[in-house]
Kinemage of the C-alpha trace (Angstrom):
@kinemage 1
@onewidth
@group {chain A} dominant
@subgroup {mainchain}
@vectorlist {calphas} color= white
{ca met a 1} P -40.949 22.866 31.300
{ca thr a 2} L -39.959 19.760 29.521
{ca gly a 3} L -36.471 19.095 28.261
{ca tyr a 4} L -33.315 17.244 29.478
{ca ser a 5} L -30.947 18.342 32.141
{ca thr a 6} L -27.227 18.721 31.639
{ca arg a 7} L -26.540 15.669 33.673
{ca glu a 8} L -29.111 13.547 31.652
{ca val a 9} L -27.663 14.654 28.351
{ca ala a 10} L -24.068 13.949 29.689
{ca glu a 11} L -25.187 10.418 30.615
{ca val a 12} L -26.827 9.767 27.282
{ca leu a 13} L -23.738 11.040 25.309
{ca gly a 14} L -21.062 9.523 27.531
{ca val a 15} L -19.312 12.857 28.308
{ca ser a 16} L -18.987 15.044 31.497
{ca pro a 17} L -21.573 17.659 32.460
{ca ala a 18} L -18.859 20.155 32.027
{ca gln a 19} L -18.356 19.232 28.476
{ca val a 20} L -22.010 19.675 27.755
{ca arg a 21} L -22.100 23.017 29.444
{ca ala a 22} L -18.968 24.102 27.367
{ca tyr a 23} L -20.721 23.173 24.087
{ca ala a 24} L -23.735 25.089 25.180
{ca arg a 25} L -21.750 28.197 26.124
{ca ser a 26} L -19.815 27.958 22.849
{ca gly a 27} L -22.909 29.222 21.058
{ca leu a 28} L -23.148 26.067 19.050
{ca leu a 29} L -26.802 25.807 20.177
{ca glu a 30} L -29.200 27.750 22.130
{ca pro a 31} L -30.831 25.530 24.767
{ca glu a 32} L -33.762 26.801 26.810
{ca arg a 33} L -33.286 27.910 30.451
{ca gly a 34} L -35.211 26.590 33.426
{ca pro a 35} L -36.598 28.617 36.427
{ca arg a 36} L -33.090 28.771 38.022
{ca gln a 37} L -31.415 29.412 34.600
{ca gln a 38} L -30.254 25.750 34.279
{ca tyr a 39} L -29.978 24.455 30.741
{ca arg a 40} L -32.839 22.382 29.322
{ca phe a 41} L -31.973 20.560 26.238
{ca ser a 42} L -34.292 19.449 23.412
{ca phe a 43} L -34.003 16.161 21.494
{ca thr a 44} L -32.615 18.145 18.537
{ca asp a 45} L -29.884 19.614 20.889
{ca ile a 46} L -28.969 16.092 21.916
{ca val a 47} L -28.591 15.065 18.240
{ca leu a 48} L -26.473 18.055 17.537
{ca leu a 49} L -24.296 17.482 20.632
{ca arg a 50} L -23.832 13.787 19.655
{ca thr a 51} L -22.665 14.956 16.247
{ca ala a 52} L -20.181 17.358 17.771
{ca arg a 53} L -18.757 14.821 20.087
{ca glu a 54} L -18.203 12.291 17.262
{ca leu a 55} L -16.284 14.961 15.209
{ca arg a 56} L -14.193 15.909 18.126
{ca ala a 57} L -13.358 12.246 18.718
{ca arg a 58} L -11.864 12.308 15.235
{ca asp a 59} L -9.487 15.153 16.171
{ca ile a 60} L -11.342 17.764 14.136
{ca pro a 61} L -10.445 21.109 15.739
{ca pro a 62} L -13.180 22.651 17.890
{ca arg a 63} L -13.425 25.788 15.696
{ca arg a 64} L -13.933 23.597 12.654
{ca val a 65} L -16.661 21.566 14.373
{ca arg a 66} L -18.480 24.664 15.516
{ca arg a 67} L -18.217 26.296 12.033
{ca ala a 68} L -19.365 23.086 10.280
{ca leu a 69} L -22.426 22.579 12.444
{ca glu a 70} L -23.424 26.089 12.504
{ca arg a 71} L -23.411 26.191 8.688
{ca leu a 72} L -25.074 22.764 8.447
{ca gly a 73} L -28.436 24.011 9.728
{ca glu a 74} L -28.445 26.627 6.831
{ca gln a 75} L -27.639 23.940 4.309
{ca leu a 76} L -29.988 21.252 5.063
{ca pro a 77} L -32.759 20.754 2.456
{ca ala a 78} L -36.015 22.217 3.587
{ca gly a 79} L -38.050 19.959 5.811
{ca arg a 80} L -35.090 17.551 6.477
{ca pro a 81} L -34.271 17.061 10.095
{ca leu a 82} L -30.661 16.922 11.348
{ca ser a 83} L -31.004 13.197 12.036
{ca ala a 84} L -31.780 12.570 8.298
{ca val a 85} L -28.179 13.104 7.225
{ca his a 86} L -24.890 11.335 8.090
{ca ile a 87} L -22.084 13.517 9.356
{ca ser a 88} L -18.464 12.127 9.427
{ca ala a 89} L -14.897 13.007 9.103
{ca glu a 90} L -12.649 11.994 6.186
{ca gly a 91} L -9.157 12.840 6.980
{ca asp a 92} L -9.219 16.441 8.216
{ca arg a 93} L -12.490 17.302 6.486
{ca val a 94} L -15.951 17.353 7.849
{ca val a 95} L -18.262 15.614 5.294
{ca val a 96} L -22.090 15.546 5.213
{ca arg a 97} L -24.135 12.950 3.116
{ca asp a 98} L -27.678 13.459 2.352
{ca arg a 99} L -29.226 11.007 -0.039
{ca asp a 100} L -27.298 11.379 -3.223
{ca lys a 101} L -25.212 14.353 -2.348
{ca val a 102} L -21.916 14.797 -0.336
{ca trp a 103} L -20.602 18.180 0.678
{ca glu a 104} L -18.416 19.980 3.078
{ca pro a 105} L -20.353 22.394 5.341
{ca glu a 106} L -17.351 24.546 6.009
{ca thr a 107} L -16.940 25.548 2.339
{ca gly a 108} L -20.298 24.534 0.890
{ca gln a 109} L -18.247 22.665 -1.743
{ca val a 110} L -20.072 19.721 -3.183
{ca thr a 111} L -17.706 16.682 -3.443
{ca phe a 112} L -20.034 15.151 -6.081
{ca asp a 113} L -23.567 15.762 -6.948
{ca phe a 114} L -25.521 13.482 -9.268
{ca ser a 115} L -29.028 12.056 -9.042
{ca val a 116} L -29.241 8.355 -8.481
{ca glu a 117} L -32.827 8.469 -9.550
{ca glu a 118} L -31.952 10.120 -12.813
{ca leu a 119} L -29.239 7.647 -13.471
{ca ala a 120} L -31.612 4.844 -12.774
{ca ser a 121} L -34.076 6.219 -15.311
{ca lys a 122} L -31.367 5.969 -17.933
{ca val a 123} L -30.581 2.418 -17.046
{ca glu a 124} L -34.261 1.341 -16.865
{ca pro a 125} L -34.671 0.623 -20.582
{ca phe a 126} L -31.879 -1.983 -20.372
{ca ala a 127} L -33.342 -3.719 -17.381
{ca pro a 128} L -35.607 -6.098 -19.233
{ca arg a 129} L -32.785 -7.242 -21.532
{ca val a 130} L -30.380 -7.738 -18.664
{ca ala a 131} L -32.937 -9.778 -16.621
{ca ala a 132} L -33.752 -11.916 -19.721
{ca lys a 133} L -30.099 -12.571 -20.282
{ca his a 134} L -29.956 -14.127 -16.832
{ca gly a 135} L -33.156 -16.076 -17.266
{ca arg a 136} L -35.094 -13.854 -14.794
{ca met a 137} L -37.855 -12.342 -17.042
{ca ser a 138} L -40.449 -15.109 -16.831
{ca pro a 139} L -40.326 -16.538 -13.328
{ca thr a 140} L -42.584 -19.588 -12.630
{ca asp a 141} L -43.073 -19.105 -8.990
{ca ala a 142} L -43.518 -16.419 -6.333
{ca asp a 143} L -39.913 -16.608 -5.090
{ca gly a 144} L -38.631 -16.080 -8.747
{ca trp a 145} L -40.901 -12.982 -9.163
{ca tyr a 146} L -39.667 -11.716 -5.704
{ca asp a 147} L -35.918 -12.124 -6.751
{ca leu a 148} L -36.675 -10.303 -10.046
{ca gly a 149} L -38.192 -7.455 -8.015
{ca val a 150} L -35.130 -7.203 -5.902
{ca asp a 151} L -32.955 -7.059 -9.052
{ca leu a 152} L -35.230 -4.333 -10.710
{ca glu a 153} L -35.441 -2.021 -7.654
{ca ala a 154} L -32.165 -0.281 -8.382
{ca val a 155} L -33.195 0.765 -11.949
{ca ser a 156} L -37.030 0.764 -12.068
{ca val a 157} L -39.313 1.128 -9.024
{ca ser a 158} L -42.421 0.573 -11.183
{ca gln a 159} L -41.130 -2.683 -12.584
{ca ala a 160} L -39.982 -3.773 -9.263
{ca cys a 161} L -43.453 -3.166 -7.768
{ca ala a 162} L -45.016 -5.046 -10.680
{ca ala a 163} L -42.721 -8.061 -10.012
{ca tyr a 164} L -43.649 -8.030 -6.280
{ca glu a 165} L -47.314 -7.821 -7.236
{ca glu a 166} L -46.800 -10.903 -9.557
{ca ala a 167} L -45.194 -12.737 -6.569
{ca leu a 168} L -48.172 -11.880 -4.430
{ca gln a 169} L -50.601 -13.136 -7.113
{ca leu a 170} L -48.986 -16.524 -6.904
{ca asp a 171} L -48.499 -16.522 -3.139
{ca ser a 172} L -50.434 -13.907 -1.090
{ca gly a 173} L -48.600 -15.284 2.006
{ca his a 174} L -45.103 -14.109 0.665
{ca ala a 175} L -44.169 -11.884 3.617
{ca glu a 176} L -41.016 -10.497 2.076
{ca ala a 177} L -42.836 -9.440 -1.095
{ca his a 178} L -45.462 -7.545 1.035
{ca leu a 179} L -42.592 -5.878 3.070
{ca asn a 180} L -40.551 -4.821 0.014
{ca leu a 181} L -43.644 -3.643 -1.965
{ca gly a 182} L -44.646 -1.686 1.136
{ca arg a 183} L -41.365 0.025 1.374
{ca leu a 184} L -41.442 1.093 -2.228
{ca leu a 185} L -45.046 2.367 -1.850
{ca his a 186} L -43.869 4.273 1.266
{ca glu a 187} L -40.952 5.879 -0.501
{ca gln a 188} L -43.457 7.064 -3.211
{ca gly a 189} L -45.680 8.654 -0.675
{ca ser a 190} L -48.515 6.042 -0.881
{ca leu a 191} L -48.733 5.854 2.996
{ca gly a 192} L -52.117 3.986 3.198
{ca ala a 193} L -51.074 1.352 0.771
{ca ala a 194} L -47.673 0.915 2.403
{ca glu a 195} L -49.384 0.564 5.823
{ca glu a 196} L -51.562 -2.229 4.433
{ca arg a 197} L -48.548 -4.089 3.146
{ca tyr a 198} L -46.545 -3.758 6.292
{ca arg a 199} L -49.424 -5.033 8.395
{ca lys a 200} L -49.736 -8.117 6.112
{ca ala a 201} L -46.070 -8.772 6.440
{ca arg a 202} L -46.234 -8.468 10.178
{ca asp a 203} L -49.443 -10.646 10.468
{ca leu a 204} L -47.833 -13.339 8.264
{ca glu a 205} L -44.635 -13.135 10.489
{ca pro a 206} L -45.521 -11.929 13.977
{ca gly a 207} L -41.850 -11.994 14.977
{ca asn a 208} L -40.646 -9.885 12.135
{ca ala a 209} L -39.021 -6.962 13.809
{ca leu a 210} L -38.560 -5.099 10.448
{ca ala a 211} L -42.229 -5.318 9.517
{ca ala a 212} L -43.274 -3.929 12.865
{ca tyr a 213} L -40.496 -1.173 12.627
{ca asn a 214} L -41.564 -0.129 9.118
{ca leu a 215} L -45.158 -0.071 10.238
{ca gly a 216} L -44.124 2.249 13.100
{ca val a 217} L -42.470 4.547 10.579
{ca val a 218} L -45.445 4.852 8.265
{ca leu a 219} L -47.732 5.352 11.242
{ca glu a 220} L -45.606 8.196 12.499
{ca asp a 221} L -45.506 9.655 9.019
{ca arg a 222} L -49.309 9.560 9.048
{ca gly a 223} L -49.405 11.435 12.378
{ca arg a 224} L -50.653 8.438 14.413
{ca leu a 225} L -48.023 8.725 17.095
{ca glu a 226} L -49.528 6.474 19.704
{ca asp a 227} L -50.042 3.568 17.240
{ca ala a 228} L -46.444 4.213 15.974
{ca gly a 229} L -45.068 3.873 19.558
{ca leu a 230} L -46.876 0.509 19.992
{ca ala a 231} L -45.427 -0.720 16.642
{ca tyr a 232} L -41.795 0.368 17.620
{ca arg a 233} L -42.275 -1.514 20.990
{ca glu a 234} L -43.413 -4.533 19.090
{ca ala a 235} L -40.324 -4.359 16.949
{ca leu a 236} L -38.252 -4.129 20.035
{ca asp a 237} L -39.938 -7.100 21.562
{ca ala a 238} L -38.861 -9.108 18.555
{ca asp a 239} L -35.376 -7.503 18.285
{ca pro a 240} L -34.148 -5.511 21.383
{ca asp a 241} L -31.085 -4.452 19.488
{ca leu a 242} L -32.996 -2.664 16.669
{ca ala a 243} L -31.251 0.654 17.094
{ca gly a 244} L -33.572 2.606 14.742
{ca ala a 245} L -36.593 1.600 16.779
{ca his a 246} L -34.891 2.923 19.920
{ca phe a 247} L -34.033 6.212 18.188
{ca asn a 248} L -37.553 6.888 16.838
{ca leu a 249} L -39.193 5.747 20.042
{ca ala a 250} L -37.004 8.239 21.978
{ca gly a 251} L -38.258 10.956 19.745
{ca leu a 252} L -41.899 10.034 20.328
{ca cys a 253} L -41.336 9.912 24.101
{ca glu a 254} L -39.750 13.343 23.985
{ca arg a 255} L -42.743 14.732 22.111
{ca ser a 256} L -45.195 13.246 24.615
{ca gly a 257} L -43.270 14.698 27.559
{ca asp a 258} L -41.947 11.188 28.696
{ca val a 259} L -38.482 12.440 29.492
{ca ala a 260} L -37.501 9.324 31.267
{ca gly a 261} L -38.591 7.147 28.433
{ca ala a 262} L -36.741 9.261 25.907
{ca val a 263} L -33.500 9.060 27.880
{ca arg a 264} L -33.913 5.356 28.356
{ca his a 265} L -34.215 4.697 24.663
{ca leu a 266} L -31.488 7.150 23.712
{ca ala a 267} L -29.165 5.326 26.200
{ca ala a 268} L -30.073 2.047 24.488
{ca tyr a 269} L -29.372 3.534 21.124
{ca arg a 270} L -26.024 4.759 22.322
{ca arg a 271} L -25.252 1.321 23.890
{ca leu a 272} L -25.796 -0.224 20.539
{ca gly a 273} L -23.149 1.978 19.074
{ca ala a 274} L -25.465 3.281 16.476
{ca gly a 275} L -23.801 5.896 14.076
{ca glu a 276} L -27.006 7.442 12.763
{ca ala a 277} L -30.721 7.063 13.126
{ca ser a 278} L -32.720 5.073 10.691
{ca gly a 279} L -35.733 7.192 10.477
{ca gly a 280} L -37.192 5.882 7.190
{ca ala a 281} L -38.435 2.378 6.292
{ca arg a 282} L -35.751 -0.193 5.918
{ca thr a 283} L -35.103 -3.174 3.661
């Protein structure tokens, strides 16, 4: 049987084993049991317990923490893991953020709900005029097109991609343009094209931790877990403090049965004081 012991979870989370057992007995989660009926926690259990610990540290009453987290599982969008949202406390309220929505799990009340993508589509027609006003519509070099792409990302992904492609036409060795174009392609679901751009960025700048990290993410999304693990390790060689790489690598170790490796990377993630995992590609 795989899974983490109560003592291992306590060490990762920085709490006592008694506190871990108390959370388990509270019904907040249902860990598996070992041959001697000892608790065996999954990676998801650890994420959930970490969330509970952070909320309790903000003096949210236990009953509210339990109620909020119990309901959270029912409210998450389909296919979205718990680690994909950010859970925090604002005053005496538990608040959950998921992309462009903020809500309170206890009541289900949406604090605000508007689509950033929808808003961007309304702004997009004005983007060329604004860029022209600032002298950005006809760049003369790769850096100029790259800067324009950065400006356009907020309102038009298609125009931003076109700007990055213009930059690469002028300078195929522009690593940042490859990286940003890869990220936009990744977000649109073009995983093969995104992988190609990330690899080019990494090859152009071998010490670029972000390029290696994003490559790991897209490889994991493509189901190539062993290759993804190698990319995350490459990112950590370049930047040992890259919390997202530790978090994602911990998940891969857990899935492969490498409990010691998972605990080690989770401990590093905790040491870095990371508030949430960065599962997706980053800028």
